[in-house]
C-alpha positions as CSV (number, residue, x, y, z in Angstrom):
1,M,112.9,-0.5,-21.7
2,R,116.6,-1.1,-22.8
3,V,116.6,-4.2,-24.9
4,F,119.7,-6.0,-25.9
5,F,119.4,-7.7,-29.3
6,D,121.7,-10.6,-30.2
7,S,122.5,-10.7,-33.9
8,S,120.5,-13.9,-34.4
9,A,117.3,-12.1,-33.3
10,F,118.0,-8.7,-34.9
11,A,118.6,-10.3,-38.3
12,K,114.9,-11.2,-38.3
13,R,114.1,-7.6,-38.9
14,Y,115.6,-7.8,-42.4
15,V,115.0,-11.4,-43.6
16,R,111.5,-12.3,-42.8
17,E,111.2,-15.7,-41.1
18,K,109.8,-17.2,-38.0
19,G,110.3,-14.8,-35.1
20,S,110.4,-11.6,-37.2
21,E,107.1,-10.3,-35.9
22,E,108.3,-10.8,-32.3
23,V,111.5,-8.9,-33.0
24,F,109.5,-6.0,-34.6
25,A,107.3,-6.0,-31.4
26,F,110.3,-5.8,-29.1
27,C,111.8,-3.1,-31.2
28,S,108.7,-1.0,-31.0
29,R,108.5,-1.4,-27.2
30,A,112.2,-0.7,-26.7
31,S,113.2,2.8,-25.5
32,E,116.8,1.9,-26.4
33,A,118.2,-0.9,-28.6
34,V,121.5,-2.1,-27.4
35,M,123.9,-4.5,-29.2
36,S,127.5,-5.7,-29.1
37,A,129.8,-4.0,-31.6
38,L,130.2,-7.6,-32.9
39,A,126.6,-7.4,-34.2
40,K,127.5,-5.1,-37.1
41,P,129.8,-7.5,-39.0
42,E,127.5,-10.4,-38.1
43,L,124.4,-8.7,-39.4
44,V,126.2,-7.5,-42.6
45,A,127.5,-11.0,-43.2
46,A,124.0,-12.4,-42.7
47,L,122.6,-10.1,-45.3
48,W,125.3,-11.0,-47.8
49,R,124.6,-14.7,-47.2
50,S,120.9,-14.1,-47.9
51,R,121.8,-12.2,-51.1
52,R,124.2,-14.9,-52.3
53,R,121.7,-17.6,-51.6
54,G,119.0,-15.8,-53.6
55,R,116.8,-15.0,-50.6
56,L,117.2,-11.2,-51.4
57,R,117.1,-9.7,-54.8
58,E,119.6,-7.0,-55.6
59,H,117.1,-4.1,-55.2
60,D,115.8,-5.5,-51.9
61,F,119.3,-6.1,-50.7
62,R,120.3,-2.5,-51.2
63,L,117.2,-1.3,-49.4
64,V,117.6,-3.6,-46.5
65,R,121.3,-2.8,-46.2
66,E,120.5,0.9,-45.9
67,E,117.8,0.1,-43.3
68,L,120.3,-1.9,-41.3
69,R,122.9,1.0,-41.5
70,L,120.3,3.4,-40.1
71,D,119.2,1.0,-37.4
72,L,122.8,0.4,-36.3
73,A,123.5,4.1,-36.2
74,D,120.5,4.5,-33.8
75,A,121.5,1.6,-31.5
76,T,123.7,1.8,-28.5
77,M,126.8,-0.2,-29.3
78,I,128.8,-1.9,-26.5
79,H,132.4,-1.9,-27.6
80,I,134.4,-5.1,-27.1
81,D,137.1,-4.2,-24.6
82,D,139.2,-6.1,-22.0
83,P,136.4,-6.3,-19.4
84,I,133.9,-7.6,-22.0
85,I,136.5,-10.2,-23.2
86,A,137.2,-11.3,-19.6
87,R,133.5,-11.7,-18.9
88,A,133.0,-13.6,-22.2
89,V,135.8,-16.0,-21.1
90,E,134.0,-16.6,-17.9
91,C,130.8,-17.2,-19.8
92,V,132.3,-20.0,-22.0
93,E,133.9,-21.5,-18.9
94,E,130.5,-21.7,-17.2
95,H,128.2,-22.5,-20.1
96,P,128.4,-24.3,-23.4
97,L,128.6,-21.2,-25.6
98,Q,130.3,-20.3,-28.8
99,A,132.8,-17.4,-28.4
100,A,130.7,-14.9,-30.3
101,D,127.6,-15.8,-28.3
102,A,129.5,-15.3,-25.1
103,V,130.6,-11.8,-26.3
104,H,127.0,-10.9,-26.8
105,V,126.0,-12.2,-23.3
106,A,129.0,-10.5,-21.7
107,S,128.0,-7.2,-23.5
108,A,124.5,-7.5,-22.3
109,L,125.6,-8.1,-18.7
110,H,127.9,-5.1,-18.9
111,A,125.2,-2.9,-20.3
112,G,122.7,-3.8,-17.6
113,C,119.8,-4.2,-20.1
114,D,116.2,-4.9,-19.1
115,L,115.8,-7.7,-21.6
116,F,118.1,-9.9,-23.7
117,V,116.5,-11.1,-27.0
118,T,118.0,-13.9,-29.0
119,A,117.0,-16.7,-31.4
120,D,119.6,-19.1,-30.0
121,R,118.3,-21.5,-27.4
122,Q,121.7,-22.3,-25.9
123,Q,122.6,-18.7,-25.6
124,C,119.2,-17.9,-24.1
125,A,119.6,-20.5,-21.4
126,A,123.1,-19.3,-20.6
127,A,122.0,-15.7,-20.4
128,R,119.1,-16.6,-18.2
129,A,121.4,-18.6,-15.9
130,L,123.7,-15.6,-15.7
131,G,120.8,-13.4,-14.4
132,L,119.5,-11.8,-17.6
133,K,115.8,-11.5,-18.3
134,T,115.5,-13.3,-21.7
135,E,113.2,-13.8,-24.6
136,L,113.7,-16.5,-27.2
137,V,112.3,-15.5,-30.7
138,G,111.7,-17.8,-33.6
């Protein structure tokens, strides 16, 4: 099963919180993890935020950062090109989405994934309305 992970969901692999176990389960069932290229800076930023706020100690931060690097290297990344941007614009015109959330939805639509996993309710509703099978975690 090709599973598209939004950054809000995939971050739960590295910072344990509500929904983390669900994300681990989806990862184990996925034959392919798919993400927008936007996920990389978003996930790295989330880790740094957790480090700065004291949720991750330095040693744990280094381990998690390396785990993220390896996971991203194994994932299929959807590059943000003109067709993705055009579809993201359509998404924000049709649904109340933030620009980054629309890029993730547009990327998932482009990739033709079997499942879209997110921790964002509004994004989940928009993705579902646009024809994606969705799972809300957390």
